[in-house]
ZADREN-251041 format. One record per residue (C-alpha): residue number from 1; residue in three letters; chain; x negated, y negated, z. Coordinates in steps of 0.5 Angstrom, whole numbers, plus 500, padded with zeros to 3 digits. Example, Ala and Ser with C-alpha at 12.3 -4.5 7.8 and 13.67 -1.06 7.14 Angstrom:
BEGIN
{r 1, "Ala", "A", {475, 509, 516}},
{r 2, "Ser", "A", {473, 502, 514}},
END
This chain:
BEGIN
{r 1, "Unk", "A", {500, 500, 500}},
{r 2, "Unk", "A", {497, 493, 498}},
{r 3, "Unk", "A", {495, 489, 504}},
{r 4, "Unk", "A", {492, 482, 504}},
{r 5, "Unk", "A", {485, 481, 505}},
{r 6, "Unk", "A", {483, 479, 512}},
{r 7, "Unk", "A", {482, 472, 512}},
{r 8, "Unk", "A", {476, 470, 515}},
{r 9, "Unk", "A", {476, 465, 521}},
{r 10, "Unk", "A", {475, 458, 517}},
{r 11, "Unk", "A", {472, 452, 519}},
{r 12, "Unk", "A", {473, 445, 516}},
{r 13, "Unk", "A", {467, 440, 515}},
{r 14, "Unk", "A", {467, 433, 518}},
{r 15, "Unk", "A", {465, 430, 525}},
{r 16, "Unk", "A", {470, 425, 529}},
{r 17, "Unk", "A", {469, 420, 523}},
{r 18, "Unk", "A", {471, 424, 517}},
{r 19, "Unk", "A", {478, 426, 516}},
{r 20, "Unk", "A", {480, 433, 514}},
{r 21, "Unk", "A", {485, 436, 510}},
{r 22, "Unk", "A", {487, 444, 509}},
{r 23, "Unk", "A", {490, 446, 503}},
{r 24, "Unk", "A", {492, 452, 499}},
{r 25, "Unk", "A", {491, 453, 491}},
{r 26, "Unk", "A", {494, 459, 488}},
{r 27, "Unk", "A", {490, 462, 482}},
{r 28, "Unk", "A", {494, 466, 477}},
{r 29, "Unk", "A", {493, 470, 470}},
{r 30, "Unk", "A", {493, 476, 467}},
{r 31, "Unk", "A", {488, 482, 468}},
{r 32, "Unk", "A", {481, 480, 465}},
{r 33, "Unk", "A", {482, 473, 464}},
{r 34, "Unk", "A", {477, 470, 469}},
{r 35, "Unk", "A", {480, 469, 476}},
{r 36, "Unk", "A", {475, 472, 480}},
{r 37, "Unk", "A", {470, 469, 476}},
{r 38, "Unk", "A", {472, 462, 476}},
{r 39, "Unk", "A", {473, 463, 484}},
{r 40, "Unk", "A", {466, 466, 484}},
{r 41, "Unk", "A", {463, 460, 480}},
{r 42, "Unk", "A", {467, 455, 485}},
{r 43, "Unk", "A", {465, 458, 492}},
{r 44, "Unk", "A", {458, 461, 490}},
{r 45, "Unk", "A", {461, 467, 493}},
{r 46, "Unk", "A", {457, 472, 489}},
{r 47, "Unk", "A", {461, 478, 493}},
{r 48, "Unk", "A", {467, 477, 490}},
{r 49, "Unk", "A", {468, 483, 485}},
{r 50, "Unk", "A", {468, 481, 478}},
{r 51, "Unk", "A", {471, 486, 472}},
{r 52, "Unk", "A", {468, 487, 466}},
{r 53, "Unk", "A", {471, 486, 459}},
{r 54, "Unk", "A", {471, 494, 458}},
{r 55, "Unk", "A", {475, 495, 465}},
{r 56, "Unk", "A", {482, 497, 463}},
{r 57, "Unk", "A", {485, 497, 471}},
{r 58, "Unk", "A", {485, 491, 475}},
{r 59, "Unk", "A", {479, 489, 479}},
{r 60, "Unk", "A", {483, 484, 484}},
{r 61, "Unk", "A", {489, 489, 487}},
{r 62, "Unk", "A", {491, 485, 492}},
{r 63, "Unk", "A", {492, 478, 494}},
{r 64, "Unk", "A", {485, 475, 496}},
{r 65, "Unk", "A", {483, 468, 500}},
{r 66, "Unk", "A", {477, 465, 499}},
{r 67, "Unk", "A", {475, 458, 502}},
{r 68, "Unk", "A", {471, 452, 499}},
{r 69, "Unk", "A", {469, 447, 504}},
{r 70, "Unk", "A", {468, 440, 499}},
{r 71, "Unk", "A", {467, 433, 502}},
{r 72, "Unk", "A", {469, 427, 498}},
{r 73, "Unk", "A", {471, 420, 499}},
{r 74, "Unk", "A", {470, 421, 506}},
{r 75, "Unk", "A", {475, 427, 507}},
{r 76, "Unk", "A", {473, 434, 508}},
{r 77, "Unk", "A", {477, 439, 504}},
{r 78, "Unk", "A", {478, 446, 507}},
{r 79, "Unk", "A", {481, 449, 500}},
{r 80, "Unk", "A", {484, 456, 500}},
{r 81, "Unk", "A", {483, 459, 493}},
{r 82, "Unk", "A", {488, 465, 493}},
{r 83, "Unk", "A", {486, 470, 488}},
{r 84, "Unk", "A", {492, 474, 486}},
{r 85, "Unk", "A", {493, 480, 481}},
{r 86, "Unk", "A", {496, 480, 474}},
{r 87, "Unk", "A", {503, 482, 472}},
{r 88, "Unk", "A", {501, 488, 467}},
{r 89, "Unk", "A", {508, 491, 465}},
{r 90, "Unk", "A", {507, 496, 471}},
{r 91, "Unk", "A", {514, 499, 474}},
{r 92, "Unk", "A", {512, 499, 481}},
{r 93, "Unk", "A", {505, 494, 481}},
{r 94, "Unk", "A", {509, 488, 478}},
{r 95, "Unk", "A", {514, 488, 484}},
{r 96, "Unk", "A", {508, 489, 489}},
{r 97, "Unk", "A", {504, 484, 486}},
{r 98, "Unk", "A", {510, 479, 487}},
{r 99, "Unk", "A", {512, 481, 494}},
{r 100, "Unk", "A", {505, 480, 496}},
{r 101, "Unk", "A", {504, 473, 492}},
{r 102, "Unk", "A", {511, 471, 495}},
{r 103, "Unk", "A", {509, 474, 502}},
{r 104, "Unk", "A", {503, 469, 502}},
{r 105, "Unk", "A", {506, 463, 500}},
{r 106, "Unk", "A", {512, 464, 504}},
{r 107, "Unk", "A", {508, 464, 510}},
{r 108, "Unk", "A", {504, 458, 508}},
{r 109, "Unk", "A", {511, 454, 508}},
{r 110, "Unk", "A", {513, 457, 515}},
{r 111, "Unk", "A", {506, 455, 518}},
{r 112, "Unk", "A", {507, 448, 515}},
{r 113, "Unk", "A", {501, 449, 511}},
{r 114, "Unk", "A", {500, 445, 504}},
{r 115, "Unk", "A", {501, 449, 498}},
{r 116, "Unk", "A", {497, 444, 493}},
{r 117, "Unk", "A", {497, 447, 486}},
{r 118, "Unk", "A", {497, 453, 482}},
{r 119, "Unk", "A", {492, 454, 477}},
{r 120, "Unk", "A", {494, 459, 471}},
{r 121, "Unk", "A", {488, 462, 467}},
{r 122, "Unk", "A", {489, 464, 460}},
{r 123, "Unk", "A", {484, 468, 455}},
{r 124, "Unk", "A", {482, 463, 449}},
{r 125, "Unk", "A", {479, 469, 446}},
{r 126, "Unk", "A", {486, 473, 445}},
{r 127, "Unk", "A", {489, 472, 438}},
{r 128, "Unk", "A", {496, 473, 440}},
{r 129, "Unk", "A", {500, 472, 447}},
{r 130, "Unk", "A", {504, 478, 447}},
{r 131, "Unk", "A", {510, 480, 451}},
{r 132, "Unk", "A", {506, 481, 457}},
{r 133, "Unk", "A", {503, 474, 457}},
{r 134, "Unk", "A", {510, 471, 455}},
{r 135, "Unk", "A", {513, 474, 461}},
{r 136, "Unk", "A", {507, 472, 466}},
{r 137, "Unk", "A", {509, 465, 463}},
{r 138, "Unk", "A", {516, 465, 465}},
{r 139, "Unk", "A", {514, 468, 472}},
{r 140, "Unk", "A", {510, 462, 473}},
{r 141, "Unk", "A", {515, 458, 471}},
{r 142, "Unk", "A", {520, 461, 476}},
{r 143, "Unk", "A", {515, 462, 482}},
{r 144, "Unk", "A", {514, 455, 482}},
{r 145, "Unk", "A", {520, 451, 480}},
{r 146, "Unk", "A", {522, 449, 473}},
{r 147, "Unk", "A", {522, 442, 475}},
{r 148, "Unk", "A", {515, 442, 479}},
{r 149, "Unk", "A", {510, 443, 473}},
{r 150, "Unk", "A", {506, 437, 475}},
{r 151, "Unk", "A", {503, 442, 480}},
{r 152, "Unk", "A", {500, 447, 475}},
{r 153, "Unk", "A", {494, 447, 471}},
{r 154, "Unk", "A", {493, 451, 465}},
{r 155, "Unk", "A", {486, 453, 465}},
{r 156, "Unk", "A", {484, 456, 458}},
{r 157, "Unk", "A", {477, 461, 459}},
{r 158, "Unk", "A", {472, 464, 455}},
{r 159, "Unk", "A", {470, 458, 450}},
{r 160, "Unk", "A", {463, 461, 450}},
{r 161, "Unk", "A", {466, 467, 446}},
{r 162, "Unk", "A", {469, 464, 440}},
{r 163, "Unk", "A", {468, 459, 435}},
{r 164, "Unk", "A", {470, 452, 437}},
{r 165, "Unk", "A", {475, 451, 431}},
{r 166, "Unk", "A", {478, 458, 432}},
{r 167, "Unk", "A", {479, 456, 439}},
{r 168, "Unk", "A", {482, 449, 438}},
{r 169, "Unk", "A", {487, 452, 433}},
{r 170, "Unk", "A", {489, 457, 439}},
{r 171, "Unk", "A", {489, 451, 444}},
{r 172, "Unk", "A", {494, 447, 439}},
{r 173, "Unk", "A", {499, 453, 439}},
{r 174, "Unk", "A", {499, 454, 446}},
{r 175, "Unk", "A", {500, 447, 448}},
{r 176, "Unk", "A", {506, 446, 442}},
{r 177, "Unk", "A", {509, 452, 442}},
{r 178, "Unk", "A", {515, 453, 447}},
{r 179, "Unk", "A", {515, 460, 447}},
{r 180, "Unk", "A", {508, 459, 450}},
{r 181, "Unk", "A", {505, 453, 455}},
{r 182, "Unk", "A", {509, 448, 451}},
{r 183, "Unk", "A", {515, 449, 455}},
{r 184, "Unk", "A", {511, 446, 461}},
{r 185, "Unk", "A", {506, 442, 457}},
{r 186, "Unk", "A", {511, 438, 453}},
{r 187, "Unk", "A", {517, 437, 458}},
{r 188, "Unk", "A", {522, 431, 457}},
{r 189, "Unk", "A", {520, 429, 464}},
{r 190, "Unk", "A", {514, 423, 463}},
{r 191, "Unk", "A", {508, 424, 467}},
{r 192, "Unk", "A", {511, 431, 470}},
{r 193, "Unk", "A", {508, 436, 465}},
{r 194, "Unk", "A", {503, 441, 467}},
{r 195, "Unk", "A", {496, 439, 465}},
{r 196, "Unk", "A", {491, 443, 460}},
{r 197, "Unk", "A", {484, 444, 462}},
{r 198, "Unk", "A", {478, 448, 459}},
{r 199, "Unk", "A", {473, 452, 463}},
{r 200, "Unk", "A", {467, 457, 461}},
{r 201, "Unk", "A", {463, 460, 467}},
{r 202, "Unk", "A", {457, 458, 471}},
{r 203, "Unk", "A", {460, 451, 471}},
{r 204, "Unk", "A", {461, 449, 478}},
{r 205, "Unk", "A", {462, 442, 477}},
{r 206, "Unk", "A", {467, 443, 471}},
{r 207, "Unk", "A", {471, 448, 476}},
{r 208, "Unk", "A", {471, 442, 481}},
{r 209, "Unk", "A", {474, 437, 476}},
{r 210, "Unk", "A", {479, 442, 475}},
{r 211, "Unk", "A", {481, 443, 482}},
{r 212, "Unk", "A", {480, 435, 484}},
{r 213, "Unk", "A", {487, 433, 482}},
{r 214, "Unk", "A", {490, 437, 487}},
{r 215, "Unk", "A", {486, 435, 493}},
{r 216, "Unk", "A", {491, 430, 495}},
{r 217, "Unk", "A", {497, 434, 493}},
{r 218, "Unk", "A", {503, 438, 496}},
{r 219, "Unk", "A", {509, 441, 494}},
{r 220, "Unk", "A", {514, 447, 496}},
{r 221, "Unk", "A", {514, 453, 491}},
{r 222, "Unk", "A", {521, 455, 488}},
{r 223, "Unk", "A", {521, 462, 491}},
{r 224, "Unk", "A", {520, 459, 498}},
{r 225, "Unk", "A", {526, 454, 498}},
{r 226, "Unk", "A", {530, 461, 495}},
{r 227, "Unk", "A", {527, 465, 501}},
{r 228, "Unk", "A", {525, 462, 507}},
{r 229, "Unk", "A", {527, 454, 507}},
{r 230, "Unk", "A", {532, 453, 513}},
{r 231, "Unk", "A", {537, 450, 509}},
{r 232, "Unk", "A", {536, 455, 503}},
{r 233, "Unk", "A", {540, 461, 501}},
{r 234, "Unk", "A", {534, 466, 504}},
{r 235, "Unk", "A", {535, 471, 498}},
{r 236, "Unk", "A", {532, 478, 498}},
{r 237, "Unk", "A", {526, 478, 493}},
{r 238, "Unk", "A", {529, 481, 487}},
{r 239, "Unk", "A", {535, 476, 487}},
{r 240, "Unk", "A", {530, 470, 487}},
{r 241, "Unk", "A", {529, 467, 480}},
{r 242, "Unk", "A", {522, 470, 479}},
{r 243, "Unk", "A", {525, 477, 482}},
{r 244, "Unk", "A", {530, 477, 477}},
{r 245, "Unk", "A", {525, 477, 472}},
{r 246, "Unk", "A", {521, 482, 475}},
{r 247, "Unk", "A", {527, 487, 476}},
{r 248, "Unk", "A", {529, 486, 469}},
{r 249, "Unk", "A", {523, 488, 466}},
{r 250, "Unk", "A", {522, 494, 471}},
{r 251, "Unk", "A", {529, 496, 469}},
{r 252, "Unk", "A", {527, 496, 462}},
{r 253, "Unk", "A", {520, 500, 463}},
{r 254, "Unk", "A", {524, 505, 467}},
{r 255, "Unk", "A", {529, 507, 462}},
{r 256, "Unk", "A", {523, 507, 456}},
{r 257, "Unk", "A", {518, 511, 461}},
{r 258, "Unk", "A", {524, 515, 464}},
{r 259, "Unk", "A", {521, 514, 471}},
{r 260, "Unk", "A", {527, 514, 476}},
{r 261, "Unk", "A", {522, 515, 482}},
{r 262, "Unk", "A", {518, 509, 480}},
{r 263, "Unk", "A", {524, 505, 479}},
{r 264, "Unk", "A", {527, 507, 486}},
{r 265, "Unk", "A", {520, 504, 489}},
{r 266, "Unk", "A", {520, 498, 485}},
{r 267, "Unk", "A", {528, 497, 487}},
{r 268, "Unk", "A", {526, 498, 494}},
{r 269, "Unk", "A", {520, 493, 494}},
{r 270, "Unk", "A", {525, 487, 490}},
{r 271, "Unk", "A", {530, 488, 496}},
{r 272, "Unk", "A", {525, 486, 501}},
{r 273, "Unk", "A", {527, 479, 505}},
{r 274, "Unk", "A", {522, 475, 509}},
{r 275, "Unk", "A", {523, 477, 516}},
{r 276, "Unk", "A", {525, 471, 520}},
{r 277, "Unk", "A", {526, 473, 526}},
{r 278, "Unk", "A", {520, 478, 527}},
{r 279, "Unk", "A", {516, 472, 525}},
{r 280, "Unk", "A", {519, 467, 530}},
{r 281, "Unk", "A", {518, 473, 535}},
{r 282, "Unk", "A", {511, 473, 534}},
{r 283, "Unk", "A", {509, 466, 534}},
{r 284, "Unk", "A", {513, 465, 540}},
{r 285, "Unk", "A", {509, 471, 544}},
{r 286, "Unk", "A", {503, 468, 541}},
{r 287, "Unk", "A", {504, 461, 543}},
{r 288, "Unk", "A", {505, 464, 550}},
{r 289, "Unk", "A", {499, 468, 550}},
{r 290, "Unk", "A", {495, 462, 548}},
{r 291, "Unk", "A", {498, 458, 553}},
{r 292, "Unk", "A", {496, 464, 559}},
{r 293, "Unk", "A", {489, 464, 556}},
{r 294, "Unk", "A", {488, 457, 556}},
{r 295, "Unk", "A", {490, 457, 564}},
{r 296, "Unk", "A", {485, 463, 565}},
{r 297, "Unk", "A", {480, 459, 562}},
{r 298, "Unk", "A", {481, 452, 566}},
{r 299, "Unk", "A", {481, 456, 572}},
{r 300, "Unk", "A", {475, 460, 570}},
{r 301, "Unk", "A", {472, 453, 569}},
{r 302, "Unk", "A", {474, 450, 576}},
{r 303, "Unk", "A", {471, 456, 580}},
{r 304, "Unk", "A", {465, 455, 576}},
{r 305, "Unk", "A", {464, 448, 578}},
{r 306, "Unk", "A", {466, 450, 585}},
{r 307, "Unk", "A", {461, 456, 586}},
{r 308, "Unk", "A", {455, 452, 583}},
{r 309, "Unk", "A", {457, 445, 586}},
{r 310, "Unk", "A", {459, 448, 592}},
{r 311, "Unk", "A", {452, 452, 593}},
{r 312, "Unk", "A", {448, 446, 591}},
{r 313, "Unk", "A", {451, 441, 596}},
{r 314, "Unk", "A", {451, 447, 601}},
{r 315, "Unk", "A", {443, 448, 599}},
{r 316, "Unk", "A", {442, 440, 600}},
{r 317, "Unk", "A", {445, 440, 607}},
{r 318, "Unk", "A", {442, 446, 610}},
{r 319, "Unk", "A", {435, 444, 607}},
{r 320, "Unk", "A", {435, 451, 603}},
{r 321, "Unk", "A", {438, 456, 607}},
{r 322, "Unk", "A", {445, 456, 603}},
{r 323, "Unk", "A", {441, 458, 597}},
{r 324, "Unk", "A", {443, 465, 597}},
{r 325, "Unk", "A", {450, 462, 595}},
{r 326, "Unk", "A", {448, 462, 588}},
{r 327, "Unk", "A", {448, 469, 588}},
{r 328, "Unk", "A", {456, 469, 587}},
{r 329, "Unk", "A", {456, 466, 580}},
{r 330, "Unk", "A", {453, 473, 577}},
{r 331, "Unk", "A", {459, 477, 580}},
{r 332, "Unk", "A", {464, 472, 578}},
{r 333, "Unk", "A", {462, 472, 571}},
{r 334, "Unk", "A", {463, 480, 571}},
{r 335, "Unk", "A", {470, 478, 573}},
{r 336, "Unk", "A", {470, 473, 567}},
{r 337, "Unk", "A", {468, 479, 562}},
{r 338, "Unk", "A", {473, 483, 565}},
{r 339, "Unk", "A", {479, 478, 564}},
{r 340, "Unk", "A", {476, 477, 557}},
{r 341, "Unk", "A", {477, 484, 555}},
{r 342, "Unk", "A", {484, 484, 558}},
{r 343, "Unk", "A", {486, 478, 554}},
{r 344, "Unk", "A", {483, 481, 547}},
{r 345, "Unk", "A", {487, 487, 548}},
{r 346, "Unk", "A", {493, 483, 549}},
{r 347, "Unk", "A", {492, 480, 543}},
{r 348, "Unk", "A", {491, 487, 539}},
{r 349, "Unk", "A", {497, 489, 542}},
{r 350, "Unk", "A", {501, 484, 540}},
{r 351, "Unk", "A", {498, 484, 533}},
{r 352, "Unk", "A", {500, 492, 533}},
{r 353, "Unk", "A", {507, 491, 535}},
{r 354, "Unk", "A", {508, 486, 529}},
{r 355, "Unk", "A", {505, 491, 524}},
{r 356, "Unk", "A", {509, 497, 527}},
{r 357, "Unk", "A", {516, 493, 527}},
{r 358, "Unk", "A", {514, 490, 520}},
{r 359, "Unk", "A", {513, 497, 517}},
{r 360, "Unk", "A", {520, 499, 521}},
{r 361, "Unk", "A", {524, 493, 518}},
{r 362, "Unk", "A", {521, 494, 511}},
{r 363, "Unk", "A", {521, 486, 510}},
{r 364, "Unk", "A", {516, 482, 507}},
{r 365, "Unk", "A", {511, 481, 513}},
{r 366, "Unk", "A", {509, 488, 512}},
{r 367, "Unk", "A", {505, 486, 507}},
{r 368, "Unk", "A", {501, 481, 511}},
{r 369, "Unk", "A", {495, 481, 516}},
{r 370, "Unk", "A", {497, 479, 523}},
{r 371, "Unk", "A", {490, 476, 524}},
{r 372, "Unk", "A", {492, 471, 518}},
{r 373, "Unk", "A", {498, 468, 523}},
{r 374, "Unk", "A", {493, 466, 528}},
{r 375, "Unk", "A", {490, 461, 524}},
{r 376, "Unk", "A", {484, 461, 527}},
{r 377, "Unk", "A", {478, 457, 526}},
{r 378, "Unk", "A", {471, 457, 528}},
{r 379, "Unk", "A", {469, 453, 534}},
{r 380, "Unk", "A", {462, 450, 533}},
{r 381, "Unk", "A", {456, 452, 529}},
{r 382, "Unk", "A", {454, 457, 535}},
{r 383, "Unk", "A", {460, 461, 534}},
{r 384, "Unk", "A", {457, 463, 527}},
{r 385, "Unk", "A", {451, 466, 531}},
{r 386, "Unk", "A", {455, 472, 533}},
{r 387, "Unk", "A", {454, 478, 530}},
{r 388, "Unk", "A", {460, 477, 525}},
{r 389, "Unk", "A", {457, 472, 522}},
{r 390, "Unk", "A", {450, 470, 519}},
{r 391, "Unk", "A", {448, 463, 516}},
{r 392, "Unk", "A", {445, 462, 509}},
{r 393, "Unk", "A", {442, 456, 506}},
{r 394, "Unk", "A", {442, 456, 499}},
{r 395, "Unk", "A", {436, 453, 495}},
{r 396, "Unk", "A", {439, 446, 493}},
{r 397, "Unk", "A", {437, 440, 489}},
{r 398, "Unk", "A", {438, 433, 491}},
{r 399, "Unk", "A", {444, 433, 487}},
{r 400, "Unk", "A", {448, 439, 489}},
{r 401, "Unk", "A", {447, 442, 496}},
{r 402, "Unk", "A", {451, 449, 498}},
{r 403, "Unk", "A", {451, 452, 504}},
{r 404, "Unk", "A", {454, 459, 505}},
{r 405, "Unk", "A", {457, 462, 511}},
{r 406, "Unk", "A", {457, 470, 510}},
{r 407, "Unk", "A", {462, 475, 513}},
{r 408, "Unk", "A", {464, 482, 512}},
{r 409, "Unk", "A", {469, 481, 507}},
{r 410, "Unk", "A", {468, 474, 504}},
{r 411, "Unk", "A", {464, 468, 504}},
{r 412, "Unk", "A", {465, 461, 505}},
{r 413, "Unk", "A", {462, 456, 500}},
{r 414, "Unk", "A", {460, 449, 501}},
{r 415, "Unk", "A", {460, 443, 496}},
{r 416, "Unk", "A", {457, 437, 499}},
{r 417, "Unk", "A", {458, 430, 497}},
{r 418, "Unk", "A", {452, 427, 492}},
{r 419, "Unk", "A", {446, 425, 496}},
{r 420, "Unk", "A", {449, 428, 503}},
{r 421, "Unk", "A", {443, 431, 507}},
{r 422, "Unk", "A", {443, 438, 509}},
{r 423, "Unk", "A", {443, 436, 516}},
{r 424, "Unk", "A", {448, 431, 515}},
{r 425, "Unk", "A", {453, 437, 513}},
{r 426, "Unk", "A", {451, 441, 518}},
{r 427, "Unk", "A", {453, 436, 523}},
{r 428, "Unk", "A", {459, 435, 520}},
{r 429, "Unk", "A", {461, 442, 521}},
{r 430, "Unk", "A", {462, 441, 528}},
{r 431, "Unk", "A", {469, 442, 530}},
{r 432, "Unk", "A", {472, 442, 537}},
{r 433, "Unk", "A", {478, 448, 537}},
{r 434, "Unk", "A", {483, 450, 541}},
{r 435, "Unk", "A", {483, 457, 539}},
{r 436, "Unk", "A", {482, 462, 545}},
{r 437, "Unk", "A", {480, 468, 542}},
{r 438, "Unk", "A", {474, 465, 539}},
{r 439, "Unk", "A", {467, 468, 541}},
{r 440, "Unk", "A", {465, 465, 548}},
{r 441, "Unk", "A", {471, 461, 548}},
{r 442, "Unk", "A", {470, 459, 555}},
{r 443, "Unk", "A", {463, 455, 553}},
END
């Protein structure tokens, strides 16, 4: 069963003088168009799996979240690039892909985060669009909303693999034909059309230019309005406009391939709804647990001040006779370590309960990783020196500084402002967090 890639704890660049912004950009397109390559170029994350031209299967088989920290105009942007699998005319797979994408962006909406835009990548080397490609465009339109095309950029890829005249002719056809992207690029809503961009690999500056228009943008996808908005109809996945399109296609495929078992599986996936009550229950319990742990933390600090401060005063007043009182501190820290273990077990149990209830309920939260719902942040550079992280400083020119924070399952890429010194960026990466589950959270 498909599941979300575990979202690593993230960190926003920026000191107290630098404003911070956190946003999400969905990256879509058919298998093999270069979605993962684009994100790898942008984030300098060499660990992102990239497919080969000869590959017949999806390389990205589940929704993946990669983070770019980008500083510009006095703002530190934490940009989450959501790498999604393509819809490839598979009876079960297409329903699962829509379920995972819908789950992810619906949780973004529920957590009041900012969906900034959608990038749809298209391979310019393809001489014909084909039925699968056209259905993907219609899916894109219904997913984001027929009146929200300005929040989307159509990015044509692989220009280096075809002669310029041929590629430009294809680009013109894509832009003008209403069956292709013409419906999004040439609407009657002046200034509210989608944008059209070109991209070839190994060009990070161009990739940054493509995402820059979305840095200060925010919108609500139509599928979130239909499924989870408080004043919306709260439809099951298959009844949304995007879901209807998938449902129609899988019904046709099942009839052609006589795949009744797989059709039942797809229908079951499309019948799923967002688990509103379970989501609220988890958020309430997690809030209560955080509050309890913060109270524990405060009490521990009071005890530390009492032990250390009292010992110092007693030692001074008794001219050293009370110095053995300092021996109480190691004993207290053993108690603290035990209390932290209890707190982490409580967190793990809450996550396990969510997963169990989500699986039994069969709703969209069954596709979500509970870790992502905590929205944890790295507290400071010291946290990155724990066993879970390692800091890598890439070779950098004076014009482009990159720092990477590597972690099992992902890498966070950095893009600094022009002329920004490495020491300044590291200083800007300091952040005070209220996450009670960070490493050494008392310190």
